[in-house]
C-alpha positions in Angstrom: 63.8 92.8 -50.4 63.4 89.7 -48.3 60.1 89.2 -46.4 60.8 89.2 -42.7 57.6 87.5 -41.7 57.7 84.0 -43.1 54.7 82.0 -44.3 54.0 79.1 -42.0 52.0 75.9 -42.8 50.4 73.3 -40.6 49.4 70.0 -42.0 47.2 67.3 -40.5 46.3 63.9 -41.9 43.4 61.5 -41.9 41.9 59.0 -44.4 38.5 58.2 -45.9 37.2 55.1 -47.5 34.6 55.7 -50.3 33.0 53.9 -53.2 32.2 55.6 -56.5 32.1 55.2 -60.3 33.3 57.6 -62.9 30.7 57.5 -65.6 32.6 58.6 -68.6 34.5 56.5 -71.1 37.6 58.7 -70.4 38.0 56.8 -67.1 38.1 53.2 -68.6 37.6 50.5 -66.0 37.0 53.2 -63.3 33.5 53.7 -64.9 32.5 50.6 -62.8 31.7 51.0 -59.1 35.0 50.6 -57.1 36.3 51.5 -53.7 39.1 53.9 -52.8 40.9 54.7 -49.6 42.1 58.3 -49.8 44.9 59.5 -47.5 43.9 63.1 -46.9 46.3 65.9 -45.9 44.8 69.3 -44.9 47.4 72.2 -44.9 46.6 75.5 -43.3 48.7 78.5 -44.1 49.3 81.9 -42.6 51.7 84.8 -42.7 53.5 84.8 -39.3 52.2 83.0 -36.2 49.5 83.8 -33.8 50.0 84.9 -30.2 50.6 81.3 -29.1 53.4 80.8 -31.7 51.4 78.5 -34.0 49.5 78.6 -37.3 46.5 77.1 -35.5 45.8 74.6 -32.8 46.7 71.1 -34.1 43.9 69.5 -32.2 41.4 71.9 -33.7 42.7 71.3 -37.2 42.7 67.5 -36.7 39.1 67.6 -35.4 37.9 69.9 -38.2 39.3 67.5 -40.8 37.7 64.5 -39.1 34.3 66.2 -38.9 34.5 67.2 -42.6 35.4 63.6 -43.6 32.8 61.9 -41.4 29.8 62.4 -43.8 31.9 60.8 -46.6 33.2 57.8 -44.7 32.0 54.4 -46.1 29.7 56.2 -48.5 29.0 55.6 -52.2 29.6 59.1 -53.6 27.4 58.2 -56.6 24.5 58.4 -54.1 25.8 61.2 -51.8 23.8 64.5 -52.2 26.9 66.6 -52.5 28.1 64.7 -55.5 24.9 64.1 -57.5 25.5 64.9 -61.2 29.2 65.3 -60.6 32.2 63.1 -61.4 33.7 62.3 -58.0 37.3 62.5 -59.2 40.0 62.8 -56.6 40.3 66.5 -57.6 36.6 67.1 -57.0 36.7 65.3 -53.7 39.7 67.5 -52.6 37.7 70.6 -53.6 34.7 69.5 -51.6 36.8 68.8 -48.5 38.6 72.2 -48.9 35.4 74.1 -49.2 33.9 72.4 -46.1 37.0 73.1 -44.1 36.9 76.8 -45.2 33.3 77.0 -44.0 34.2 75.4 -40.7 36.9 78.0 -39.9 36.2 80.5 -37.2 35.7 84.1 -38.4 39.0 85.3 -36.9 41.1 82.5 -38.4 43.8 84.9 -40.0 44.7 82.1 -42.5 45.7 83.1 -46.0 45.1 79.7 -47.6 44.2 76.1 -47.1 45.1 73.1 -49.3 43.7 69.6 -49.3 45.6 66.8 -50.9 44.4 63.2 -51.4 46.8 60.3 -52.1 45.1 57.5 -54.1 48.2 55.4 -53.9 51.9 56.0 -53.2 52.5 57.3 -56.8 49.4 59.4 -57.4 47.8 62.3 -55.6 45.7 65.4 -56.3 45.1 68.6 -54.4 42.9 71.7 -54.3 44.0 75.1 -52.8 41.7 77.8 -51.6 43.0 81.4 -51.1 41.2 82.8 -48.1 40.3 86.4 -47.1 41.8 87.4 -43.8 39.5 87.3 -40.9 36.7 85.6 -42.8 35.9 82.0 -43.7 34.7 82.9 -47.1 36.4 81.1 -50.0 
């Protein structure tokens, strides 16, 4: 049977400039301190649309993403309290951003998932997806 209520997705973009080092021989030259500009896409997903015919307000989604990224902008993640004793890989950064976005959602969000993707350069990207409980911002 075909589902009659489609799943809709809304994506908003921003970027963040960081510095970090990946202290493990696995990462070769990236063990040294280096900078990265990550192009971030946050995607919000829900079954059906709300009473306004949208997944969520684009302005709200854009503002939420910006506010989550602000504490990371121009920071050395090696010194950032949220990344202490962690390798700040692109995947880990995506997970961090996704969790912060989930925490920022209103309780009545009605989203089923959110995904954060980070593009390191045009040929490499990573992402993290969080399945959400309906009506709660718990991840």
